[in-house]
Residue frames as a rotation matrix with the C-alpha (Angstrom) as fourth column:
MET 1
0.827 -0.006 -0.562 10.80
0.515 0.409 0.753 -10.52
0.225 -0.913 0.341 -5.36
PHE 2
0.426 -0.676 0.601 13.25
-0.496 -0.730 -0.470 -8.49
0.756 -0.098 -0.647 -3.31
GLY 3
-0.559 -0.754 0.344 15.73
-0.724 0.242 -0.646 -10.64
0.404 -0.610 -0.681 -1.38
GLY 4
-0.870 0.256 -0.421 13.19
0.323 0.942 -0.095 -13.44
0.372 -0.218 -0.902 -1.07
HIS 5
-0.371 0.774 -0.513 10.44
0.647 -0.181 -0.740 -11.08
-0.666 -0.607 -0.434 0.08
MET 6
0.054 0.470 0.881 7.93
0.874 -0.450 0.186 -8.97
0.484 0.760 -0.434 -1.77
PRO 7
-0.831 -0.355 0.428 8.05
0.175 -0.897 -0.405 -5.23
0.528 -0.261 0.808 -1.13
THR 8
-0.319 0.689 -0.651 5.81
0.925 0.076 -0.372 -3.79
-0.207 -0.721 -0.661 1.58
ILE 9
0.720 0.613 0.325 3.74
0.640 -0.767 0.029 -0.61
0.267 0.188 -0.945 1.77
LYS 10
0.745 -0.477 -0.466 6.51
0.084 -0.626 0.776 1.00
-0.662 -0.617 -0.426 3.80
TYR 11
-0.237 -0.858 0.456 9.08
0.644 0.212 0.735 0.06
-0.727 0.468 0.502 1.14
TYR 12
-0.090 0.266 0.960 7.12
0.947 -0.275 0.165 1.77
0.308 0.924 -0.227 -1.62
ARG 13
0.902 0.416 -0.113 6.36
0.428 -0.833 0.350 4.79
0.052 -0.364 -0.930 0.57
ARG 14
0.449 -0.807 -0.383 10.04
0.204 -0.324 0.924 5.24
-0.870 -0.493 0.019 1.32
ILE 15
-0.432 -0.647 0.628 11.24
0.781 0.080 0.619 4.98
-0.451 0.758 0.471 -2.28
LEU 16
0.101 0.555 0.826 8.62
0.817 -0.520 0.250 7.58
0.568 0.649 -0.506 -3.22
GLY 17
-0.866 -0.480 0.139 9.49
0.297 -0.718 -0.630 9.78
0.402 -0.504 0.764 -0.24
TRP 18
-0.070 0.947 0.313 5.90
-0.221 -0.321 0.921 9.62
0.973 -0.005 0.232 1.02
SER 19
-0.841 0.028 0.541 4.66
-0.538 0.062 -0.841 9.78
-0.058 -0.998 -0.037 4.59
GLN 20
-0.729 0.674 0.120 1.64
0.636 0.732 -0.246 7.73
-0.254 -0.102 -0.962 5.64
TYR 21
-0.019 0.722 -0.692 -0.33
0.158 -0.681 -0.715 10.95
-0.987 -0.123 -0.101 5.36
ASP 22
-0.474 -0.221 -0.853 0.86
-0.742 -0.421 0.521 11.45
-0.474 0.880 0.036 1.76
LEU 23
-0.988 0.114 -0.103 -0.23
0.044 0.851 0.523 7.94
0.147 0.512 -0.846 0.80
ALA 24
-0.440 0.878 -0.188 -3.57
0.671 0.182 -0.718 8.44
-0.596 -0.442 -0.670 2.54
ARG 25
-0.071 0.390 -0.918 -4.19
-0.300 -0.886 -0.353 11.67
-0.951 0.250 0.180 0.63
LEU 26
-0.607 -0.262 -0.750 -3.23
-0.776 -0.012 0.631 10.18
-0.174 0.965 -0.197 -2.74
ALA 27
-0.931 0.290 -0.223 -5.24
0.222 0.933 0.284 7.00
0.290 0.215 -0.933 -2.14
ARG 28
-0.325 0.823 0.466 -8.15
-0.575 -0.563 0.594 9.04
0.751 -0.075 0.656 -0.72
LEU 29
0.195 0.285 -0.939 -8.03
0.534 0.772 0.345 7.14
0.823 -0.568 -0.002 2.56
ASN 30
0.930 0.071 0.360 -7.97
-0.277 -0.511 0.814 8.09
0.242 -0.857 -0.456 6.22
PRO 31
0.020 -0.999 0.043 -4.37
-0.769 -0.043 -0.638 8.18
0.639 -0.020 -0.769 7.53
ASN 32
-0.118 -0.009 0.993 -5.40
-0.861 0.499 -0.098 5.76
-0.495 -0.867 -0.067 10.29
THR 33
0.869 0.457 0.191 -6.47
-0.280 0.770 -0.573 3.28
-0.409 0.444 0.797 7.60
VAL 34
0.582 -0.747 -0.320 -3.04
-0.390 0.089 -0.916 3.50
0.713 0.658 -0.240 5.95
ARG 35
-0.264 -0.672 0.692 -1.38
-0.943 0.028 -0.332 2.98
0.203 -0.740 -0.641 9.34
LYS 36
0.329 0.509 0.795 -3.62
-0.643 0.737 -0.206 -0.04
-0.692 -0.444 0.570 9.94
ALA 37
0.978 0.050 -0.204 -2.76
-0.196 0.562 -0.803 -1.52
0.075 0.825 0.560 6.52
GLU 38
0.259 -0.965 -0.052 0.95
-0.590 -0.115 -0.799 -0.96
0.765 0.237 -0.599 7.03
ASN 39
-0.397 -0.374 0.838 0.80
-0.915 0.231 -0.331 -2.73
-0.070 -0.898 -0.434 10.40
GLY 40
-0.911 -0.043 -0.410 -0.86
-0.178 0.938 0.298 -5.82
0.372 0.344 -0.862 8.89
LYS 41
-0.606 0.781 0.151 -4.31
-0.159 0.067 -0.985 -5.21
-0.780 -0.620 0.083 10.35
PRO 42
-0.346 0.541 0.766 -7.30
0.838 0.546 -0.007 -6.38
-0.422 0.640 -0.642 8.29
ILE 43
-0.592 0.206 -0.779 -8.41
-0.376 -0.926 0.041 -4.00
-0.713 0.317 0.625 5.55
SER 44
0.498 0.836 0.230 -11.07
-0.070 0.303 -0.950 -4.19
-0.864 0.458 0.210 2.84
GLY 45
0.028 -0.419 0.907 -10.29
0.891 0.423 0.168 -5.15
-0.454 0.803 0.385 -0.71
GLN 46
0.748 0.339 0.570 -11.34
0.578 -0.755 -0.310 -1.66
0.325 0.562 -0.761 -1.78
THR 47
0.870 -0.484 -0.093 -8.78
-0.297 -0.666 0.684 -0.12
-0.393 -0.568 -0.723 0.58
ALA 48
0.120 -0.859 0.498 -6.03
0.307 0.509 0.804 -2.42
-0.944 0.056 0.324 -0.69
ILE 49
0.229 0.035 0.973 -6.85
0.972 0.041 -0.230 -1.51
-0.048 0.999 -0.024 -4.29
ALA 50
0.973 0.149 0.177 -6.75
0.157 -0.987 -0.029 2.21
0.171 0.056 -0.984 -3.46
ILE 51
0.554 -0.832 -0.014 -3.27
-0.262 -0.190 0.946 1.81
-0.790 -0.520 -0.324 -1.97
VAL 52
-0.093 -0.588 0.804 -1.97
0.629 0.591 0.505 -0.22
-0.772 0.553 0.315 -4.91
ASP 53
0.551 0.374 0.746 -3.52
0.827 -0.364 -0.429 2.21
0.112 0.853 -0.510 -7.40
ALA 54
0.955 -0.247 -0.164 -1.74
-0.186 -0.931 0.315 5.16
-0.231 -0.270 -0.935 -5.75
PHE 55
0.108 -0.965 0.240 1.60
-0.118 0.227 0.967 3.33
-0.987 -0.133 -0.089 -6.04
ASN 56
0.046 -0.045 0.998 0.89
0.864 0.504 -0.017 2.26
-0.502 0.863 0.062 -9.62
GLU 57
0.876 0.338 0.343 0.14
0.469 -0.763 -0.445 5.81
0.112 0.551 -0.827 -10.69
ALA 58
0.785 -0.606 -0.133 3.26
-0.444 -0.699 0.561 7.21
-0.433 -0.381 -0.817 -9.04
LEU 59
-0.081 -0.893 0.443 5.57
-0.266 0.448 0.854 4.46
-0.961 -0.048 -0.273 -10.27
GLY 60
0.013 0.166 -0.986 4.04
-0.997 -0.068 -0.024 3.79
-0.071 0.984 0.164 -13.69
GLU 61
-0.925 -0.344 0.160 3.60
-0.355 0.934 -0.045 0.15
-0.133 -0.098 -0.986 -12.67
HIS 62
-0.040 0.915 -0.401 0.80
-0.721 0.251 0.646 -2.40
0.692 0.315 0.650 -12.97
MET 63
-0.937 -0.347 0.035 1.02
-0.256 0.616 -0.745 -4.10
0.237 -0.708 -0.666 -9.57
LEU 64
0.083 0.934 -0.346 -1.75
-0.009 0.348 0.937 -6.12
0.996 -0.075 0.037 -8.02
VAL 65
0.628 0.221 0.747 -2.73
-0.714 -0.220 0.665 -6.35
0.311 -0.950 0.020 -4.36
ARG 66
0.978 -0.208 0.017 -0.93
0.187 0.910 0.370 -9.69
-0.092 -0.359 0.929 -4.13
ASP 67
0.395 -0.878 0.272 2.33
0.508 -0.038 -0.861 -7.98
0.766 0.478 0.431 -5.16
ILE 68
-0.091 -0.387 0.918 2.61
-0.574 -0.733 -0.366 -6.10
0.814 -0.560 -0.156 -1.85
GLU 69
-0.441 -0.181 -0.879 3.62
0.454 0.800 -0.393 -8.12
0.774 -0.572 -0.271 1.18
GLY 70
-0.918 -0.008 -0.396 1.63
0.391 -0.189 -0.901 -7.71
-0.067 -0.982 0.177 4.36
LEU 71
-0.615 0.787 0.053 -1.69
-0.730 -0.593 0.340 -6.53
0.299 0.170 0.939 2.95
ASN 72
-0.940 0.331 0.087 -4.21
0.222 0.783 -0.580 -8.38
-0.260 -0.526 -0.810 5.10
VAL 73
-0.698 0.696 -0.168 -7.36
-0.627 -0.482 0.612 -8.20
0.345 0.533 0.773 2.98
THR 74
-0.703 0.578 0.415 -10.63
-0.019 0.568 -0.823 -9.36
-0.711 -0.587 -0.388 4.51
VAL 75
-0.856 0.468 0.220 -13.58
0.359 0.232 0.904 -10.56
0.372 0.853 -0.366 2.49
């Protein structure tokens, strides 16, 4: 937890120096999908996993989807 809140997509992008386009490319997603996810719009579980996997690879972490605040995963 960071100051009572979990980190967001934008937080991780910024510490890595990534644009939304960079994250989209590394997660193999459309940049509009990354924008949607970052703005709290509904995304698929597969999309959320792709985002988390990109961060995990870059950071050497083992985060789960639930570890990133604001991911609005639909079933």
